[in-house]
C-alpha positions as protocol buffer text, in pm:
chain_id: "A"
residue {
  index: 1
  type: UNK
  ca { x: 23 y: -2 z: 33 }
}
residue {
  index: 2
  type: UNK
  ca { x: 142 y: 322 z: -101 }
}
residue {
  index: 3
  type: UNK
  ca { x: 207 y: 592 z: 151 }
}
residue {
  index: 4
  type: UNK
  ca { x: -28 y: 824 z: 33 }
}
residue {
  index: 5
  type: UNK
  ca { x: -323 y: 557 z: 87 }
}
residue {
  index: 6
  type: UNK
  ca { x: -183 y: 549 z: 455 }
}
residue {
  index: 7
  type: UNK
  ca { x: -164 y: 894 z: 521 }
}
residue {
  index: 8
  type: UNK
  ca { x: -535 y: 941 z: 380 }
}
residue {
  index: 9
  type: UNK
  ca { x: -672 y: 611 z: 598 }
}
residue {
  index: 10
  type: UNK
  ca { x: -474 y: 767 z: 913 }
}
residue {
  index: 11
  type: UNK
  ca { x: -666 y: 1119 z: 835 }
}
residue {
  index: 12
  type: UNK
  ca { x: -972 y: 914 z: 808 }
}
residue {
  index: 13
  type: UNK
  ca { x: -961 y: 779 z: 1124 }
}
residue {
  index: 14
  type: UNK
  ca { x: -849 y: 1063 z: 1319 }
}
residue {
  index: 15
  type: UNK
  ca { x: -1164 y: 1248 z: 1182 }
}
residue {
  index: 16
  type: UNK
  ca { x: -1375 y: 934 z: 1278 }
}
residue {
  index: 17
  type: UNK
  ca { x: -1234 y: 941 z: 1657 }
}
residue {
  index: 18
  type: UNK
  ca { x: -1294 y: 1337 z: 1673 }
}
residue {
  index: 19
  type: UNK
  ca { x: -1657 y: 1255 z: 1575 }
}
residue {
  index: 20
  type: UNK
  ca { x: -1735 y: 990 z: 1817 }
}
residue {
  index: 21
  type: UNK
  ca { x: -1545 y: 1238 z: 2060 }
}
residue {
  index: 22
  type: UNK
  ca { x: -1811 y: 1533 z: 1992 }
}
residue {
  index: 23
  type: UNK
  ca { x: -2095 y: 1293 z: 2017 }
}
residue {
  index: 24
  type: UNK
  ca { x: -2006 y: 1202 z: 2350 }
}
residue {
  index: 25
  type: UNK
  ca { x: -1951 y: 1556 z: 2491 }
}
residue {
  index: 26
  type: UNK
  ca { x: -2332 y: 1623 z: 2363 }
}
residue {
  index: 27
  type: UNK
  ca { x: -2452 y: 1356 z: 2544 }
}
residue {
  index: 28
  type: UNK
  ca { x: -2278 y: 1362 z: 2890 }
}
residue {
  index: 29
  type: UNK
  ca { x: -2301 y: 1653 z: 3135 }
}
residue {
  index: 30
  type: UNK
  ca { x: -1966 y: 1709 z: 3296 }
}
residue {
  index: 31
  type: UNK
  ca { x: -1912 y: 1585 z: 3665 }
}
residue {
  index: 32
  type: UNK
  ca { x: -2325 y: 1558 z: 3677 }
}
residue {
  index: 33
  type: UNK
  ca { x: -2555 y: 1246 z: 3663 }
}
residue {
  index: 34
  type: UNK
  ca { x: -2947 y: 1262 z: 3680 }
}
residue {
  index: 35
  type: UNK
  ca { x: -3073 y: 1119 z: 4004 }
}
residue {
  index: 36
  type: UNK
  ca { x: -3260 y: 840 z: 3915 }
}
residue {
  index: 37
  type: UNK
  ca { x: -3507 y: 902 z: 4239 }
}
residue {
  index: 38
  type: UNK
  ca { x: -3648 y: 1196 z: 4015 }
}
residue {
  index: 39
  type: UNK
  ca { x: -3934 y: 1086 z: 3801 }
}
residue {
  index: 40
  type: UNK
  ca { x: -3841 y: 1299 z: 3496 }
}
residue {
  index: 41
  type: UNK
  ca { x: -3970 y: 1165 z: 3138 }
}
residue {
  index: 42
  type: UNK
  ca { x: -3726 y: 1119 z: 2878 }
}
residue {
  index: 43
  type: UNK
  ca { x: -3774 y: 1447 z: 2710 }
}
residue {
  index: 44
  type: UNK
  ca { x: -3721 y: 1660 z: 3043 }
}
residue {
  index: 45
  type: UNK
  ca { x: -3361 y: 1414 z: 3094 }
}
residue {
  index: 46
  type: UNK
  ca { x: -3256 y: 1518 z: 2746 }
}
residue {
  index: 47
  type: UNK
  ca { x: -3376 y: 1880 z: 2805 }
}
residue {
  index: 48
  type: UNK
  ca { x: -3149 y: 1865 z: 3136 }
}
residue {
  index: 49
  type: UNK
  ca { x: -2870 y: 1728 z: 2966 }
}
residue {
  index: 50
  type: UNK
  ca { x: -2859 y: 1976 z: 2692 }
}
residue {
  index: 51
  type: UNK
  ca { x: -2888 y: 2278 z: 2933 }
}
residue {
  index: 52
  type: UNK
  ca { x: -2578 y: 2127 z: 3142 }
}
residue {
  index: 53
  type: UNK
  ca { x: -2388 y: 2052 z: 2851 }
}
residue {
  index: 54
  type: UNK
  ca { x: -2456 y: 2390 z: 2630 }
}
residue {
  index: 55
  type: UNK
  ca { x: -2374 y: 2565 z: 2963 }
}
residue {
  index: 56
  type: UNK
  ca { x: -2019 y: 2413 z: 2978 }
}
residue {
  index: 57
  type: UNK
  ca { x: -2009 y: 2514 z: 2627 }
}
residue {
  index: 58
  type: UNK
  ca { x: -2116 y: 2875 z: 2632 }
}
residue {
  index: 59
  type: UNK
  ca { x: -1846 y: 2890 z: 2881 }
}
residue {
  index: 60
  type: UNK
  ca { x: -1584 y: 2775 z: 2664 }
}
residue {
  index: 61
  type: UNK
  ca { x: -1715 y: 2913 z: 2341 }
}
residue {
  index: 62
  type: UNK
  ca { x: -1929 y: 3206 z: 2434 }
}
residue {
  index: 63
  type: UNK
  ca { x: -2244 y: 3096 z: 2271 }
}
residue {
  index: 64
  type: UNK
  ca { x: -2589 y: 3130 z: 2432 }
}
residue {
  index: 65
  type: UNK
  ca { x: -2932 y: 2976 z: 2353 }
}
residue {
  index: 66
  type: UNK
  ca { x: -3164 y: 3201 z: 2121 }
}
residue {
  index: 67
  type: UNK
  ca { x: -3441 y: 3352 z: 2302 }
}
residue {
  index: 68
  type: UNK
  ca { x: -3741 y: 3178 z: 2075 }
}
residue {
  index: 69
  type: UNK
  ca { x: -3647 y: 2847 z: 2165 }
}
residue {
  index: 70
  type: UNK
  ca { x: -3589 y: 2942 z: 2531 }
}
residue {
  index: 71
  type: UNK
  ca { x: -3924 y: 3048 z: 2606 }
}
residue {
  index: 72
  type: UNK
  ca { x: -4105 y: 2808 z: 2370 }
}
residue {
  index: 73
  type: UNK
  ca { x: -3930 y: 2470 z: 2464 }
}
residue {
  index: 74
  type: UNK
  ca { x: -3660 y: 2499 z: 2733 }
}
residue {
  index: 75
  type: UNK
  ca { x: -3902 y: 2699 z: 2999 }
}
residue {
  index: 76
  type: UNK
  ca { x: -4176 y: 2454 z: 2976 }
}
residue {
  index: 77
  type: UNK
  ca { x: -3980 y: 2149 z: 3035 }
}
residue {
  index: 78
  type: UNK
  ca { x: -3766 y: 2325 z: 3293 }
}
residue {
  index: 79
  type: UNK
  ca { x: -4110 y: 2424 z: 3457 }
}
residue {
  index: 80
  type: UNK
  ca { x: -4233 y: 2088 z: 3466 }
}
residue {
  index: 81
  type: UNK
  ca { x: -3884 y: 1940 z: 3612 }
}
residue {
  index: 82
  type: UNK
  ca { x: -3929 y: 2189 z: 3896 }
}
residue {
  index: 83
  type: UNK
  ca { x: -4267 y: 2099 z: 3979 }
}
residue {
  index: 84
  type: UNK
  ca { x: -4138 y: 1762 z: 4009 }
}
residue {
  index: 85
  type: UNK
  ca { x: -3880 y: 1832 z: 4250 }
}
residue {
  index: 86
  type: UNK
  ca { x: -4083 y: 2075 z: 4419 }
}
residue {
  index: 87
  type: UNK
  ca { x: -4343 y: 1800 z: 4512 }
}
residue {
  index: 88
  type: UNK
  ca { x: -4060 y: 1604 z: 4641 }
}
residue {
  index: 89
  type: UNK
  ca { x: -3984 y: 1870 z: 4875 }
}
residue {
  index: 90
  type: UNK
  ca { x: -4360 y: 1897 z: 4986 }
}
residue {
  index: 91
  type: UNK
  ca { x: -4345 y: 1499 z: 5040 }
}
residue {
  index: 92
  type: UNK
  ca { x: -4049 y: 1496 z: 5275 }
}
residue {
  index: 93
  type: UNK
  ca { x: -4166 y: 1825 z: 5451 }
}
residue {
  index: 94
  type: UNK
  ca { x: -4476 y: 1677 z: 5529 }
}
residue {
  index: 95
  type: UNK
  ca { x: -4293 y: 1383 z: 5682 }
}
residue {
  index: 96
  type: UNK
  ca { x: -4081 y: 1630 z: 5909 }
}
residue {
  index: 97
  type: UNK
  ca { x: -4387 y: 1778 z: 5994 }
}
residue {
  index: 98
  type: UNK
  ca { x: -4590 y: 1512 z: 6103 }
}
residue {
  index: 99
  type: UNK
  ca { x: -4218 y: 1418 z: 6351 }
}
residue {
  index: 100
  type: UNK
  ca { x: -4255 y: 1745 z: 6467 }
}
residue {
  index: 101
  type: UNK
  ca { x: -4664 y: 1740 z: 6561 }
}
residue {
  index: 102
  type: UNK
  ca { x: -4581 y: 1385 z: 6710 }
}
residue {
  index: 103
  type: UNK
  ca { x: -4314 y: 1540 z: 6985 }
}
residue {
  index: 104
  type: UNK
  ca { x: -4569 y: 1848 z: 7020 }
}
residue {
  index: 105
  type: UNK
  ca { x: -4873 y: 1610 z: 7101 }
}
residue {
  index: 106
  type: UNK
  ca { x: -4658 y: 1391 z: 7344 }
}
residue {
  index: 107
  type: UNK
  ca { x: -4553 y: 1757 z: 7496 }
}
residue {
  index: 108
  type: UNK
  ca { x: -4926 y: 1854 z: 7510 }
}
residue {
  index: 109
  type: UNK
  ca { x: -5067 y: 1530 z: 7665 }
}
residue {
  index: 110
  type: UNK
  ca { x: -4828 y: 1515 z: 7965 }
}
residue {
  index: 111
  type: UNK
  ca { x: -4955 y: 1849 z: 8080 }
}
residue {
  index: 112
  type: UNK
  ca { x: -5330 y: 1777 z: 7980 }
}
residue {
  index: 113
  type: UNK
  ca { x: -5479 y: 1734 z: 8323 }
}
residue {
  index: 114
  type: UNK
  ca { x: -5335 y: 2053 z: 8450 }
}
residue {
  index: 115
  type: UNK
  ca { x: -5445 y: 2291 z: 8146 }
}
residue {
  index: 116
  type: UNK
  ca { x: -5789 y: 2170 z: 8132 }
}
residue {
  index: 117
  type: UNK
  ca { x: -5880 y: 2239 z: 8465 }
}
residue {
  index: 118
  type: UNK
  ca { x: -5724 y: 2573 z: 8446 }
}
residue {
  index: 119
  type: UNK
  ca { x: -5926 y: 2642 z: 8129 }
}
residue {
  index: 120
  type: UNK
  ca { x: -6268 y: 2517 z: 8312 }
}
residue {
  index: 121
  type: UNK
  ca { x: -6236 y: 2739 z: 8626 }
}
residue {
  index: 122
  type: UNK
  ca { x: -6164 y: 3040 z: 8389 }
}
residue {
  index: 123
  type: UNK
  ca { x: -6481 y: 2977 z: 8186 }
}
residue {
  index: 124
  type: UNK
  ca { x: -6658 y: 3312 z: 8115 }
}
residue {
  index: 125
  type: UNK
  ca { x: -7004 y: 3383 z: 8263 }
}
residue {
  index: 126
  type: UNK
  ca { x: -7339 y: 3447 z: 8036 }
}
residue {
  index: 127
  type: UNK
  ca { x: -7383 y: 3273 z: 7686 }
}
residue {
  index: 128
  type: UNK
  ca { x: -7328 y: 3557 z: 7466 }
}
residue {
  index: 129
  type: UNK
  ca { x: -7197 y: 3464 z: 7099 }
}
residue {
  index: 130
  type: UNK
  ca { x: -6867 y: 3495 z: 7019 }
}
residue {
  index: 131
  type: UNK
  ca { x: -6690 y: 3569 z: 6679 }
}
residue {
  index: 132
  type: UNK
  ca { x: -6439 y: 3290 z: 6614 }
}
residue {
  index: 133
  type: UNK
  ca { x: -6109 y: 3413 z: 6433 }
}
residue {
  index: 134
  type: UNK
  ca { x: -6010 y: 3271 z: 6102 }
}
residue {
  index: 135
  type: UNK
  ca { x: -5800 y: 2926 z: 6092 }
}
residue {
  index: 136
  type: UNK
  ca { x: -5492 y: 2999 z: 6012 }
}
residue {
  index: 137
  type: UNK
  ca { x: -5303 y: 2847 z: 5727 }
}
residue {
  index: 138
  type: UNK
  ca { x: -5082 y: 2547 z: 5838 }
}
residue {
  index: 139
  type: UNK
  ca { x: -4734 y: 2528 z: 5759 }
}
residue {
  index: 140
  type: UNK
  ca { x: -4793 y: 2239 z: 5468 }
}
residue {
  index: 141
  type: UNK
  ca { x: -5059 y: 2479 z: 5320 }
}
residue {
  index: 142
  type: UNK
  ca { x: -4778 y: 2771 z: 5316 }
}
residue {
  index: 143
  type: UNK
  ca { x: -4507 y: 2567 z: 5209 }
}
residue {
  index: 144
  type: UNK
  ca { x: -4725 y: 2463 z: 4895 }
}
residue {
  index: 145
  type: UNK
  ca { x: -4841 y: 2816 z: 4856 }
}
residue {
  index: 146
  type: UNK
  ca { x: -4459 y: 2894 z: 4794 }
}
residue {
  index: 147
  type: UNK
  ca { x: -4416 y: 2610 z: 4585 }
}
residue {
  index: 148
  type: UNK
  ca { x: -4696 y: 2760 z: 4368 }
}
residue {
  index: 149
  type: UNK
  ca { x: -4535 y: 3104 z: 4382 }
}
residue {
  index: 150
  type: UNK
  ca { x: -4175 y: 2948 z: 4289 }
}
residue {
  index: 151
  type: UNK
  ca { x: -4346 y: 2778 z: 3985 }
}
residue {
  index: 152
  type: UNK
  ca { x: -4534 y: 3110 z: 3875 }
}
residue {
  index: 153
  type: UNK
  ca { x: -4187 y: 3308 z: 3840 }
}
residue {
  index: 154
  type: UNK
  ca { x: -3989 y: 3054 z: 3666 }
}
residue {
  index: 155
  type: UNK
  ca { x: -4262 y: 3090 z: 3406 }
}
residue {
  index: 156
  type: UNK
  ca { x: -4168 y: 3435 z: 3359 }
}
residue {
  index: 157
  type: UNK
  ca { x: -3810 y: 3376 z: 3290 }
}
residue {
  index: 158
  type: UNK
  ca { x: -3757 y: 3513 z: 2954 }
}
residue {
  index: 159
  type: UNK
  ca { x: -3419 y: 3419 z: 2886 }
}
residue {
  index: 160
  type: UNK
  ca { x: -3115 y: 3204 z: 3041 }
}
residue {
  index: 161
  type: UNK
  ca { x: -3064 y: 3363 z: 3399 }
}
residue {
  index: 162
  type: UNK
  ca { x: -2718 y: 3377 z: 3562 }
}
residue {
  index: 163
  type: UNK
  ca { x: -2813 y: 3160 z: 3859 }
}
residue {
  index: 164
  type: UNK
  ca { x: -2955 y: 2885 z: 3584 }
}
residue {
  index: 165
  type: UNK
  ca { x: -2638 y: 2672 z: 3658 }
}
residue {
  index: 166
  type: UNK
  ca { x: -2713 y: 2610 z: 4006 }
}
residue {
  index: 167
  type: UNK
  ca { x: -3080 y: 2555 z: 3917 }
}
residue {
  index: 168
  type: UNK
  ca { x: -2995 y: 2264 z: 3669 }
}
residue {
  index: 169
  type: UNK
  ca { x: -2720 y: 2099 z: 3942 }
}
residue {
  index: 170
  type: UNK
  ca { x: -3033 y: 2098 z: 4172 }
}
residue {
  index: 171
  type: UNK
  ca { x: -3260 y: 1942 z: 3924 }
}
residue {
  index: 172
  type: UNK
  ca { x: -3002 y: 1697 z: 3816 }
}
residue {
  index: 173
  type: UNK
  ca { x: -2958 y: 1552 z: 4147 }
}
residue {
  index: 174
  type: UNK
  ca { x: -3186 y: 1736 z: 4451 }
}
residue {
  index: 175
  type: UNK
  ca { x: -3030 y: 1531 z: 4740 }
}
residue {
  index: 176
  type: UNK
  ca { x: -2686 y: 1613 z: 4697 }
}
residue {
  index: 177
  type: UNK
  ca { x: -2663 y: 1888 z: 4938 }
}
residue {
  index: 178
  type: UNK
  ca { x: -3001 y: 1857 z: 5052 }
}
residue {
  index: 179
  type: UNK
  ca { x: -3019 y: 1558 z: 5317 }
}
residue {
  index: 180
  type: UNK
  ca { x: -2964 y: 1571 z: 5707 }
}
residue {
  index: 181
  type: UNK
  ca { x: -2722 y: 1370 z: 5911 }
}
residue {
  index: 182
  type: UNK
  ca { x: -2932 y: 1059 z: 5875 }
}
residue {
  index: 183
  type: UNK
  ca { x: -2893 y: 1084 z: 5478 }
}
residue {
  index: 184
  type: UNK
  ca { x: -3301 y: 1195 z: 5444 }
}
residue {
  index: 185
  type: UNK
  ca { x: -3395 y: 1458 z: 5213 }
}
residue {
  index: 186
  type: UNK
  ca { x: -3517 y: 1823 z: 5367 }
}
residue {
  index: 187
  type: UNK
  ca { x: -3797 y: 1960 z: 5222 }
}
residue {
  index: 188
  type: UNK
  ca { x: -3748 y: 2274 z: 5366 }
}
residue {
  index: 189
  type: UNK
  ca { x: -3375 y: 2313 z: 5279 }
}
residue {
  index: 190
  type: UNK
  ca { x: -3448 y: 2222 z: 4893 }
}
residue {
  index: 191
  type: UNK
  ca { x: -3738 y: 2453 z: 4856 }
}
residue {
  index: 192
  type: UNK
  ca { x: -3511 y: 2747 z: 5000 }
}
residue {
  index: 193
  type: UNK
  ca { x: -3224 y: 2640 z: 4732 }
}
residue {
  index: 194
  type: UNK
  ca { x: -3492 y: 2618 z: 4454 }
}
residue {
  index: 195
  type: UNK
  ca { x: -3652 y: 2946 z: 4564 }
}
residue {
  index: 196
  type: UNK
  ca { x: -3329 y: 3152 z: 4591 }
}
residue {
  index: 197
  type: UNK
  ca { x: -3214 y: 3028 z: 4218 }
}
residue {
  index: 198
  type: UNK
  ca { x: -3547 y: 3141 z: 4064 }
}
residue {
  index: 199
  type: UNK
  ca { x: -3637 y: 3445 z: 4263 }
}
residue {
  index: 200
  type: UNK
  ca { x: -3274 y: 3593 z: 4243 }
}
residue {
  index: 201
  type: UNK
  ca { x: -3295 y: 3592 z: 3861 }
}
residue {
  index: 202
  type: UNK
  ca { x: -3631 y: 3716 z: 3842 }
}
residue {
  index: 203
  type: UNK
  ca { x: -3686 y: 3935 z: 3580 }
}
residue {
  index: 204
  type: UNK
  ca { x: -3815 y: 4279 z: 3703 }
}
residue {
  index: 205
  type: UNK
  ca { x: -3907 y: 4454 z: 3375 }
}
residue {
  index: 206
  type: UNK
  ca { x: -4189 y: 4186 z: 3301 }
}
residue {
  index: 207
  type: UNK
  ca { x: -4418 y: 4496 z: 3261 }
}
residue {
  index: 208
  type: UNK
  ca { x: -4393 y: 4877 z: 3170 }
}
residue {
  index: 209
  type: UNK
  ca { x: -4360 y: 5090 z: 3478 }
}
residue {
  index: 210
  type: UNK
  ca { x: -4545 y: 5412 z: 3484 }
}
residue {
  index: 211
  type: UNK
  ca { x: -4265 y: 5664 z: 3468 }
}
residue {
  index: 212
  type: UNK
  ca { x: -4096 y: 5454 z: 3188 }
}
residue {
  index: 213
  type: UNK
  ca { x: -4449 y: 5495 z: 2943 }
}
residue {
  index: 214
  type: UNK
  ca { x: -4434 y: 5717 z: 2663 }
}
residue {
  index: 215
  type: UNK
  ca { x: -4595 y: 6037 z: 2679 }
}
residue {
  index: 216
  type: UNK
  ca { x: -4763 y: 6218 z: 2398 }
}
residue {
  index: 217
  type: UNK
  ca { x: -4632 y: 6581 z: 2356 }
}
residue {
  index: 218
  type: UNK
  ca { x: -4953 y: 6850 z: 2365 }
}
């Protein structure tokens, strides 16, 4: 075989190896894997991996996702993933609350005898009607309201924001930095981490302010 043919074969092999390497870069995120306990669809997993890889490439090449693709495709998938991770946070927060409530109930039952006697002796005279105050929201209800608020704000994101890398890291593995000493997921801590990522970058100028509106000349 001639030296020219050998050089051609060597160049073709090198080209194939480079192409294979580029494919690997596009399908794997550097240093991160998606946690199996988060119930993402295949489309959501693909989107998350693409965003993680794209951010790494942007840092190296200065490229940016176009706004149209971001609002039309990426944001809805990120919102869907955010809903699932916030639900995971709510499920674990409910467990935390149940444990705390059980401890509180035990403390209350220990002193029930004295408190009921005191309350009976202090019953006001007369049978006048009393107005009951509105029942305050429970901790769990407040937690779920906060989840809804975070999701609403995420839906308003008009372009990739500066805390997006951290948000993607949490979506990929919500457990990594949000466990207690026993290894259990802390729902309140996870929600707070997601809240910071979304609300710190919330676009303030999504509506036109009165002082920026155009004034017609007289």
